[in-house]
N, C-alpha and C positions, 0 to 999 in steps of 0.2 A: 419232731413233735415241736411244736411252739410252747415254750417256757411260758408259763404264767406268772403279769407282772405285778407282785405284791406291792400295795401301795398304803404309807402312812401319811393321811393326812391330815393326823394333830398338830398342832400350829404349838412349837417348844419357843418360851421366852424367853429372854432376857432381859437385865436390865442394864442400864448404861452406867458404868461407875466413873469414867474419867478416860477422856482422852488423852493417849499416850502418844502421839506422834505423826507425820506424814511424810512423804518423797515423794519422789519422780512419780511412781507407779502405785499408792495409793497411802491409804490409812489406816491405825492401832488403835485401837478401843480397850479397856479393860471393861468385862462384864462381869455379871453374875448370873450365873443357871438359877433360877424362883428356887424352881423343885427343890433342888440337894443343895443349896444352899454355897456353892464353891464357884470358885477365881479361877474366869476363864481370858486368854484373848483372842481376837477377831480380829483378822487382817483381811482387808478389803480391797482388790484390785480396781483402784480409779486410779484410771493416770490423767496426767494431768494435758492442758490443751496445746501444750509444745510439741505434746507427738503426734505424727499425720495417724489416720484411719488405719495404715499399715501395722505399721508401727504398735499400734494398740492392738491388733490383732495378733502378731507375734507374740506380744510378751504377755498378751492374755494365754496366749500357748503356756507358755514358760510357767508361769501362775498355774497353771493345770497338771502339767510337768510335775510342778512343787507337790503337788496334795499327791500325787501318782510315788513320787520318790519318800515320803513321809512315809505314806504306808508301808513300802520296802522297808522300811528301817524300825527297828526297836531295840533301842538301847536306853542307858539309864542316862548317857552323855547326850541326849540328842534329842531336845524337844518334842514331846508327844503331840499327834494329832487325833483330832474328838470325832469334828467332825468338817462337813464341806456343804458348799451352798452353791452352784453353779448357774448362772443366767446368760446363756449363751446367748440369746438373742440380742445384749445389750452389750457381751463381753463383756461382761462384770462377775466377780466370785468373792465369796467368803471361803477363807477356812478358822475353824475354832481350836484354838490350841493352849496348851499347856501354859499358865503363868507362872513366870519362874521370881521371885524374890530375889532380885540380887542386883549386879552392877555387870555392866562391860569388861572387859578384863583387864582392861585399861585402866577403868576407873576403880579398878577392884585392889591394882597394884600400885595408886597413886597415895594410897592407906597403907605407910608403912608397916603399919600390925597385923599385916595379911604376906609381907617379905616372904616369911617363912616357908609359905605356901610351896613357892617358884616352882620347887621340881614337882611335887605332886602334879600339881596344874601341868606343867609338860609332860609328864607322865601320861596322866588321863587325855592327854590333848595329840598324844601318839596312838594310845589304844584306842580312842575313839576314830582318829582317820584312819586308823589301819582296817577295821570295823565297816567304814563306807566304802574304803577301796575293796574290801573282802565281797560287795554287798553289789560290786560293779558300777559304781558314782564318782563321781567326781564333783566337787562342791561349788568352784570356779568363782566363789567371791570370798576369800578369806579375809576378813576384815576385823578390825577390834569391836565394832559392832554385833555381828554376829558373831560374834563368842562370849556368853555372859556366863559368867560364877553366880551360883545362889548363894544365900549367906551361909548355909550348911557346906561349902569349900567344893561344890560339884560343880565339875564344867560343862555347859550344855552350847550344843552346836543348833543354832538357828538359819531361818537365811537359804532353803534350798533351791532361791527361784532362779537362779539361773545354772543349776544342778542338772547332768546328765549321766544319765545310762550310757558308757562305752562299752564297747567288745572288751571282755578280758583278754583274749589272746592279744589282739593288735593293739590294746592300749594306748590308744591315740584319742585325739577329739580337734580335727581344724574346726579353726571358729574365724568369725567376722570378727573384727579387733576388737569391739565393742568391747568383747569381756575380758579380753588384757585392760593393762592401766598403765598408767606411766604417774601413780599418786605416793613414788616407792623412792630412796634414793638411788638404788642397783637395778637394774632389770634384767630377767633372765633369758638367756640367746631364743630362746624359742620366742619371745616376745617380738622382735624385728622378722620371724617368718610366719607371722598370725597366727602357732601354735598353740594349744592349750592341753597338756598329758597330764598326768598325777603327779608326775616328776614337778610341774609349774604349781598344782597345789602343797609341794612338799616347797616347794622355794616360796611358795608367798605364807606358810605358813614359821619359816624356819624368820623369816625377815622382821614379821608379825614382831616373834617374841625375842629377837633381837633386837629391834629396835625400845619394844619394853625396858629390857636390861640394862640397853646402852644409854637409858635416861635415868640412871638410879648409880648411886655411888657404889664402889666396890665393894666398902667397908658394909653396905646394905641392904646384901645379900649373900646367899650360899651354894649359887647355882653352881650343880658341877657337872653338867653334860656338854660342854661347848666345844668337842672335838666331834659330837656327833651335834650339834647347832651350828658349826662352821662346813661341814659336810652337804649337810641341807642347803644354803644358802650360795653355793658354789654358781655361778652363770649357766659355765659350760657342763649341757649335760652329762656328757659322759665320764665325769667326774662328783655328778649330786649322786646319790641314794636314787637308787632305780624305785624304791616302794616302800610305801609308810611300812608293811611286814619285813622290808631289810631293818627298819631304824627299830621298829618293838625289838626284831631279834637281839638289834646290837645293843639296845636299851635293857633287854632283860639281861643278855651277859654281863653286862658290867654291874648291874645291882647283885646281880649273882656273885661275882666275885668281889664283892662288898661287902657281902652280909657277915654279921655278926654271930657265924656258927666253929663253932668248935674244928680241930683239925679232925675228931673221931667223926662229927658229922658230914666232912668233907669225904672224910673216907670212904662211910659206908655208900653216900652216894655215888663215888667213883668206879668202887666195887662191880655197883647193879648197872652203871651206863656202860664202862669197857668191857662187861659182860656179853651185851647184847650187840658193839661194836667188833668182839671176835667174835660172835656163833653167828652172824648176817653177814655173808657173801654179797646180797646184792637183793632190792626188793623187785617184785613185779607190779611195776606202777610206782607212782611217785607216792612215798610213805603216805600214813594218813593215820595224827597219832589219834589215840582216843583219850577225849578230855576231859570225861566221867571221871572223876574222882572215885564218889561211890563204888561205882563198876569198878573200876580199878584196884580200889582197897579190898573189895567183896570177892573180889574174883582169885587175886594174890592169896590170900586168906585161904582161901580152897584148896590153891595148890599145897601150900606149907601142909595142910593137914593132909593132905593124900600121902604126902609124902612123910610124914612123922615117924619116919622108922625107915628113912633116909639118909647116906650122907650128904649127896649130891641130888638136885634135883632130874627127875626122870623124865619127866616129856616138859625138854626146854620150848618146842614149837609151840605148845597150847602159852606159855608163860609172859612169851613174848610177843604171841598176838593180844596178850591182855590188851600191852600197849604199842602195837602198832594194826591197825587193821590189815594190811596188805598179809598178803603169799610171799616169801621169800625163800630165795636158795642160802645154803649153807657154806658156811666153810669147808674146806678139804679137815682140816682140824681145827675146828671148834670147840671154842672156850664152855667154861660151865661153871654152875655155879653151889655154892654149898647151901642145903636147907640152913645152916647159923645165918648163913651170911645174908641169904634171902629175908628168913626173918627178921635181922637188925633194918634191914632197908624197910621192912613194911612199919614193922613199931614205930622206927624215926619218920618218915612221912607220914603215917595215919597222927601223930602227934603235933606235929606242924598247925599251924593255921589254915583258912584260905587259901588267902595271898599268898604266903609262902611256898603254900601245894601249888597251886599255878604258876609260879615263877620258877619252882621243881620242873615241872613238864614242860614248860618253854626253852627250857634249859638242854632239856632230857631231846625235844626235838632239835634244835641249832644240832648236837651232838651227831643226834642220829644221821641231820641230811649229808653228815660226810660221805653216807653209804652209796654208791649206787645203786641208780633202779634201773630196770629196762621198759619200754614201751610194751603196757599189755599187748600188743599187736605182733611185738615180737618174738612175745613168748614161744616157748618150743617146750618140750619134754627130751632129754640126755637119755641117750639110748644105756646110760650104766652110770 
């Protein structure tokens, strides 16, 4: 049955506020939605005459791809898209996007008052690019002008015009040399192979941050992630980070170690995490962490209530499945946890703020990653 097409023919008008700039592929304006009285940015694909017709059509497709990519992404550190208007007959298109009041990352750190936010900005960058990677996307155009910092200190990644959806399994993307570039001091080895992967995004982001810091006097900043940054900018792929997810885990581990919490707090965390390590022999399928903090707290509370008159928790498998969603095999002599110890963990975890709770889960995930897992296809039932 043919689907009915619903047409909206009412015209929506915008008021032009100011011209923001233009490049080889078009121009950008600040506009105001008259009806709701809100500011937006409109980006128009309108390439200059230096490009031949084939290139104009090719980059028009990239512009449409940017629309598709932005609609796949929903993250506080990525510019939001509100509407789009493609005109296929003339190979022209418009994107209506969020207006960000702020500066690009270089301009932001030119102001010495912002240097105290350097570590926070770096963490936001790793967080958002790990999310982009998780969605199967390579940005491919990491430059100062494409990373904005709002007046509120929030990172916003923009311009996915060269972005590409990649095969997560292959994790590769061989490109025309036009994507790679020579505007940096050193180049990753894949530049010479005309290849661009997630690792290349890692290199260019690391290089950008490194150049920003290198322009600052040592006593002007307190950047504390040089070990991570130096590994991001290794020219050889085999000794560079393999993914933004790996960097995020490393960052979370370092932040967790440096947390200003008491020895008692660390003991509470270690008792609970070591209990899981000592109970599970292997997971069936790659372990999937439950990230719903409210659900975790609610379910642990139920377990505690059900075991009110016990010294030790009885249904250990159910408790662990609150944290990790997979089925698993238990060890021959599995560990156990006292109700009193679980109650301490519950009260401690509940009292933390949201950011700290997330950090605890990230580090729990890192610790649990030490436990082996079997492919679901290899699943079998033991005879006894």
